[in-house]
N, C-alpha and C positions, 0 to 999 in steps of 0.2 A: 444433328448438324447438317446444315445444306445453305445454299447460298441465299436464297432467299423464299419467300413463298407465294409466290403469286397464282394466280391460277392456272392449274397443269392439271394431269394425273395425275402425276407424282406428288407432288402438292399435296393433292384431295386425301391420296393416301395418308400421308401422314396428318390428317385432319381427323380422321377417321383412327388412324394406329395408338397415337399417344393416348388420347382420352382412354382408348380401352384398353392398354396397358397399364393405366393409375386405374382403372375399374378392378385389374384384376391386382391389388396391392403391388404393383409396382411404382417406383418414384422418378419417371421419366423428366427431364428438364430440355428445353428447345434453347439450340442459339442457334440463331441467323448472320453469317457473316457480313454479307452486305446489306441487305433490305429486310423489309417483315412484308408488308402484303395479306391481302384478304386472311389467308388462312393460319397467318400468325395470331390475328386477333381471334378469330374462331378456337386454335388451340389453348389461349390464355386464359378467350373466357371458360373452357372446361376444367379449368383450375392447373392446368401444367404449367409451372415456373417458363419463362420464353425472356430472351434478351437476343439484342443485335448489337453483335462487334462493330458494324460500321466500316469494315475494311474497306479499304481504296482498291488495294490487290492480294493476294495473297504472299506478297512481300514485306507489306504493310506493319514492321515490326511493334511499333508503338501500340496501336491497334492490337495487335494480335497478343501483347500480351494480356491487356485486357480481356481477351476470348479466355486465355489458359484461366485468368482467375475464376473464369466461370466455372471451371471445373473443380472448383473448394465449394464442400467436401470431395473426394476426390471421389468418381467413377467407377462403378464397377466392369461399366462396357460403355464404348463411344460408339456411338453409332453417326456412321457417316452420310450423305447421297450427292454426287456431286462431286467433281474431280478437284474445285479448290476446297471442299470442306472432306476431304479424305486426303489430302497432304496437311491441313490444318489439323483434323481427325489423329493421322497418326503421330503428329509433336504432341499431342496432350495426350494421347491413349499410352504414350509413352512415359513421358510425364510423371502420369499418374499409378503406373505398373497396371493398367485396366485392359480389357480386350478391346477388340477391334474390329467393328462388324464392317461392310460396305455396302452400300443398298444399290441395286444395280436395274435402272427402268428402260436403261437404250433397247430399242428394239434391233432387232438382226438386221445387219445392215446399214445402219446408222454413224453416217460419216460422220467422223472425228479429228478435230485437228490434229496436224504432226504433233504439238508438243503438248497435247492431252494424252495422244496414243504414248508417249514417253513418260509423263509423269506417271499414268498409269499403271504401266511396265514394272516402274520404278519402285513402286508399295504396294502390286498387287499381294506379292508373295508373302508382304510381311501381317497382313491383313489376319486376322483367326481367323472370318467367313466371309462369303462375300454370300446374299440375299435374291437370287434372281426373282423375277414376277414369272417369268415362263421357262418352259424347258425348250423353248425355240431360241433361247439368249445363249445357251450353255456353252457350246460350241464355239460362241466368239467371244466369250468370257475368256475360255481355255487361250486361247490365240492372244488376247491381250496379256495371259503373263497369270491368270487368276490359277492356283491349283487344283484339278479336278475334285480334290477329295475334301476342298474346302467351300466348295459351291455347295447350296441350297436353296433349292426352286420353293417357294411361299406366293400362292397364287395373289394377284389381287383380293380383297374383300370390301364388299360395297354393304351401308344400310339399305334396308328395303326403302327403294321408291314412296312416298306416301305423299300425297295431292293435299293441298290444304282448300282446290277449290272442288266441285262436281265435272265431271268431265262434257258434261252437254254445257257447261255454262264457258268452260276455257274455250271449245270447238266453236260457240256463239262467236265469242270475244274476237278469234281468229277469222270468224266469216267462212268456218266449215262446216258443211250440211251434215245432219245425222248418216246419211248413205254415202257422202266421199271418204275416197280410202285416203288419208293423211299418213304420208311418210315423214320422220323427223331425223336430222340431222345435227347433234350436239358435237360441239369444238373450236378449237383454235379455228381461224380462220385463216392458215397455213397453207403452202404447197404440197408438202406432205399428207395434208387430210384432206385435201383433192376437194373443197367445198364447190367448186365451181359445175365438176362432172355431176355432183348431185344434184343441182339444180337442172343441169342437160336430162336427165336421167328420169326424174320425174316429169318432164314435161315429155319428152320421149313415152313413157308408156301409160300418159294421160293418167295422172294422180296429183292429188294436190302435195305440195310439201312445205314442210317450216326448217328456215334455216335459225341455228339460235347458236350464238358465239360472235364472237371480236376477233379481228385482227388484221393482218397486212394486206389481208385478200377482201378488206371489207370492200372496197369498191368493184373488184371486178364480180365479186358477188352481185352485189348491189343492180350492175347493170344486168347481167343474168339472167337478174329477179324480174327486172323492167319490161326482158326481151320474151319472158314466160306467160305475157297476159292474163296473169294475175293467178296462175296454177300454184306457185311458188310464193314466199313470203318469207322476209329476213327480218327478226328483231330484236340481234345484238344480244350483247350476255346478259344472263339473267340468271339470277338467284332460286326462283321457282321453278328450276326443271323438270321436278319431279311432275311440276303441274302439266308440262307439255309432253313428257313422257307417255303420263296414265290418261291423256288426252288422243293422242296417237294410235295408227292400228300398226306400225310395223316404227323400227330403225335401223338406219342405214349408216355403217363406216365404210368411206371408199380410200383410206389411208394406201400409201404407197408402204409405209414402214409401221410399225405396231409391236410393241412387248404382250401388254396383255390389256388394251383399253377399258378405263373405268367404264364407259359410257356404256360399252356393251354389258356388262356387268347389271349396273342401273337398268339398261332396257326390260335385260331378261327377269332382273327381280322385279319389275312392272308390267310381266307376262305377255311381254311384246315380243314377236318372232324378228330377227335381227337379218337385216342382207348387210353380208361386212366382204371384203376382199380377203381373198385367201393369202394373209400375208401373217409374217412372226407367229407370237403365239396365239392370235384370234382362233384357229381351229381349235386350240387347248379349251376356251370357251365357247364355240357357235358351233356345234355339230352340222353341217350340212346336212338336211333333209330331216333332220330330228328335232332340231330350236330353231332351226333358220337357213337361211339359204347363201353357200358363199360362191362366190366370182374372180376370175383369176385377174390379177390386179391389172389396171389398166385395161378392162375392159369395158367400156361404156354401153354397150349392147347387150353383153351379159346382164348388168345391173340394170338395165332399165325393163328387159325381161326376167328378172326377178320379182323386180318390183309390181311388174304388170300380173304374175303368176300368183302373187300375193292378192291384188287388188281385187283379180277374178275369181278366187276361192276361197273365201270365209272362211271356211272348215279348214283347210290347209293352214291358216293363217292363224286361227285360235289352238288347233293342236299343236304348232309348233312353239308358239307364246306360251301355254299351259307346261309344254315338256322344258322350254327355256327356264322357265320360274323354279319346276322343280331341280333343275340342273345347278340354279343359281343359289337355292336353299342346300342343296348337297356339298357342293363347292368353294361355292363363292361370299359365303358370308361375313358380314366385320366379324362376327366372333371367332369364326374358323380363322381366320387372319390371324387378330391379336392371339389366340392360345398358341399358334406357332411360332410367334413371332416370340412371345414371353416363354417359351421352352427354348426358342434358341439362344436368345440373351441368355439364357440359366444356365446351358448347357457353357457357353464359350466362357461365362463367368468361372463356371467352376473351373473349366478346365486350366485357366488362366492361372488362379489362385493354387492349384496343385503342382503347376508346372515349375 
C-alpha cells in the first residue's frame, strides 16, 4: 500500500519487488490510496492485482471503506510505504488481524513536516517490523519512534541494466565521439539531487555530460546546459535509461540527501564507476576507491576533480566499474532483495499467527 506510483526510487523498488514476490509463490496485491502512475500499470501488467482507492485525504471515510474492502480476503501482512499508507495500513491490518510492515525510504536528514513526524510517532510502535533500505537510516528511525529491535535493513535491489541498442549507436545519436568521456546523471530534477551542480562539474572537468530526468528544476538545468557550449545535454525523462547508462563512461550522483539510490545500483550493474556525494547510505553501495569515487556533499571542486580523474585514467575507470558490477551481483540484485523481503514477510506473518 502506498500513495501513488509515479516515477521515483521508492516506486521503482515496488515495481521490481512485487513481481519478484509473485514469482516466489506469494500472492501480493497492490493498493494505491490517491493515484495510479506509470509503475502502477507496470505492476498490474506483471500479473499483480492492483487497485486505486482515489482518497481525497486520509480522512476520506467513504473511499477509506472502499480501500478496506480491498483487504478481502484478509491478508497475512499489510505492507505500507509513506505516512498516509502507514495510517490506513494500520487500520486495515488491525481489522484483518494481519501483521503490519512499514517500508522507509527516506534518507538521513530528510525533513519531515511536523504533522508527519507526529503521525509516525503515533503509529511507529504498533508496526510488526520496519524495513529500512540502508544502515544509515537506522538511528533516525529510532528517533522517530520505531523500536530498534523491529528495524530490518534490506538493501534495494535492481535488475541488471540491459540495453536495447548498441552503445556506439546511442553515443552517435547523442553526438558523442568514441574518444569522449561521457558522464550521465539520472534522476528527478529537484533541489536535493543538485542537477545544476552536475552540469557545472562536467564543464569544469572538461567532459561530456548527459542529464536524464524531469522535475521542477528543468528550466534551471536547461539554462546551465545552454551555458555549457555543447558539453552537456539534457534529454528529459526517458524509459530507455539503461541504453544511456550502458553508453556512458561514468554515472554521477550529487545529492544532498539519499538513503540508497536505485540509480547508483543500476549504474553498478552496467559496469560503470560511480561518482557520488558521500551522504546517507551511498557509501554502503559505492566504496570510495574501489567501485567509484565519493566526494563531500556540496563540494563542486571535488566533484569536478573526480570526473576529471576518471576521464584521464581509463584503466582506473574500468577497474572501478568492474568492481562495481561484482558488488552489485553480490549485494544488490533484484533476486536477493525479493528473497529477503519474502523471508521478512513470512516471519512477521508467522509471528502474528502465533501471538
